[in-house]
N, C-alpha and C positions, 0 to 999 in steps of 0.2 A: 780405763786406758792407763798404761804405764810404759815406761821407757824399755825398749828392747834393742836388738842388734840392728834394726832398720833406722834407728834414730841417729842424728848427728849430736855427739856429746862433746862440748868444748871444755877443756881443762882450764880452770881458773886458778890463778896463784893466790888471790886474796881470800880471806875468810868472810864471805858475803854475810854470814850470820852474826858477825861480831857486833854491828850496831843494832841494838833493840831486842835481841834474844829471839826465842822461838814462839810462834803462834800457831795454834791448830788451823790448818788450811780450811778455807771456805769452800774449796773445790772438790771435796771428797766426803763420802760417808764414813771413811776410815779415820777415826780420831787420832790415830798414831802418826798420820801424815801431817807435816807441818810446812810452814812458810817462814821466811826470815829475810832480814835485810830491808833496804829501802824499797819503796814501791817502784822506783825507777829501774831497779834490777830486774823486774818482771818475773820474779820467782812465783810460780803457781802452787807447787806441791813438792815436798822433799821427803826422802828417806835417808837413812845413814847406815853405815857399816862400822866394824871395829876401827878404832883409831880416828874416828870422826870423819871418815870419808863420806861426803854428803853428795847426793845426786838429786837434782831438781829439774822439773819441767819448767821451761821458760816460754816455749811456743808450741802448744799442742797441735795446731794446724800444720805447722812446718816440721813437726817431729824433731824439735830442738831442745836440748837440755844442757845443763852445766854440771860439772863435777869439781869438787874442791875438798881439801882437807880443812876441817873446821875445829880448832881448839874449843870454840864455844859449844859445839855439838858434843865433842868428846868429853867435856866436863859438865855436861847437862845434868841437872838434878832431877829430871823426870817431870818437872812442872812446865806447862806451856800456858801462855796467855790464851784466853778463850777467843774464838773467832767472833767477829762482829755480826756475821750473817752466815746463812748456809745450812746445809750444803747447797751450793749453787753450781750449775754446770760451767765448765770451761768454754764450751761452745754448744750450740744447738743446730740441728738441721730442721728446717721448716718443712711443712707438707709439700710445698712446691719445689723443694730441692735447694733453696737458698740456705747458706750456712752463715750463722751469726756467732761471732766470738767476743769474749769479754775484752773490754778496754780498761786500762789502768786509771785513766783520768777522763772526766767529762768536762770539756771546756767549751763545747759548742752550744749554740742556741737551738732549742727544739720547739716543736709545736706546743702551744698552750703553756709554755713555761715548764714543761716536763723535763725529765732527765733521761739520759740514755747511757747505759753501761755495756751495751752490746752493739757492735756495728756489723753489718751484713755484707756478704760478697757482692750484692747487687747495688750497694750504696744506701740501702734502706737502714733503718735503725729500730731497735726495740725500746719502747718508752716505758717509764715508770714515774710515779708521782715524786719519788725522791730516792729511796734506798734501792740498791741492786736486788735485794731479796724480793722486792715488790714487782719485779719484771715478769714473773711467771704466776699465772692464775691456775686454779684447780689442780694443785700439785698432788692431790691424792689419787686422781684418775688421769684423764687426758689433760695435757697442759695446753694453755693458750697464752699468747702474748699480744700486746698492742704494738702493731708494726706501722711505722711511719715511712712513707716513700716521698722523697723530695721535700722533706720537712713539712709534709701535709698532715691532715687529720689522720689519726691512727685507725686501723681496722683490726678486728680480732682475727688472729691467724693461729692455726694449729701447729704445735711442735710435733715433729715426727720422731726425733731422737734427741736426747739430752746426754752429753758426754761429761763424765766426772773423772777425776784422777782416782786411781786405785791399783793396788798391787795384787788383789785377789778378786 
């Protein structure tokens, strides 16, 4: 998935990438895509053009993005911080049609002391023991997740589609 003419692109005046530098995005198999800025900025994946013009996905479900001119990106030395995990999907569609998207922070209490980095359109959540990368099982073939409804015990659920950032 990548930004096209159907997306809403907000022009931002500040250099969102200034604090912290560039990190390879966790949401793509393409290692040239990056993320930057504070977690609160919601930047999922970015590309850049001449002059440091940077375009980033912020809300893949709502097809929202930001664009800004970044001296940080324009003066980039070609090195990025490695991602902590990934690649991991920005969102998944489950076999029953429920859509679950990544959240930036996990502050809630979950079944059995587990963590959840994906919230779902029906109010359910996908659980993991700790890291976001542990949300998905059987990544080489059919994917499954541990889905909790109403904070209850999780059940194994099939993933129908996993969506990543990508320009090709």
